N, C-alpha and C positions, 0 to 999 in steps of 0.2 A: 287801381285796387288789386291787391293780391288776396287769394283765397286759399285756405286749407280745404281740400275737397277729397272725400273718400267715399267709395261705393262698396257695399258688401252684397254679394249675390249668393244664391242657393239653387240647388237642383229642383225642378218642378216635381220630379219623381225621385224620392230618396233612395229608391232601389236601382236607379240608373247606374250602370257600371262604368260609364264614360267619365273619367276623372275631370274632364273639362266641360261637362254638361251644364254647369252653372254659368259658363261664359258665353253660351250660345242663346240667342233670343228664343229659339224654338224649344229649348230644353231647360232653360234657366230663368231666373227672375231676380229683380232687384229687391232686396229686403230692407235695406237702409242706405241712406245717403247722409253724410255728415259734412257740414260746411261751416266755415268761420272766417271772418275778415281778419287778415293778419298784416302786420307792418311790412311795407315794401323795403324797409331798411334792414330789419333783423328778423323778420318772420314771427315776431312775438304776437300773440293774440291781441286784437283790438276789440273785436265784437264778441258777443256771446256765441258759444258753440251751438249750432242748430242741428238737431238730429231728427230726420224724417224717417219714421219706421212704418213698414208695411203692416206690422202687427197691431198698430193702433187702430181703433174703430173708424177714425176719420180718414184713414189713408189706405190706399191700395198702391200697387206698383205704378199705375197710371197717375194717381194722385201725387205721388212723390215726384214723378217726372214733370208733371204740370207745374209744380212749385219751383223746380230747378230750371225749367225751360227758359225763363227770361234771362238767366245768367249766361246761357251758352248759345243762344240763337241769334244774337245781334251780329255785329261785325266779327268776322272770323278771327280777328286778333284780340278780341275782348276776352276770350277764354282760351288760354294755351296751356295744355297739360305739360308739366315740367318733369314728371316722373311717374313710374308705375312700380308697384310692389306686388309680387305674387308669392303667397305663402304656400309652400309645398310640404305636405305632411307625408 
């Protein structure tokens, strides 16, 4: 199985001047994770796009991670990150 997987983060303190504060567990938090099953052949979507948002009443950062945990905590070869994209403004 191949997955599209994306994480968005934010600073805990919006006034923090550290430009990488959102990337550190002590100063940042996960606000959304998006995942979708994709074809192993051409990476086209197979399943529905699932968006887990911290802003929804039922979710917190911990709640988001608990929902994703089963995908990434099995055999270490079951989840292999293929790329990373960092937007710099």
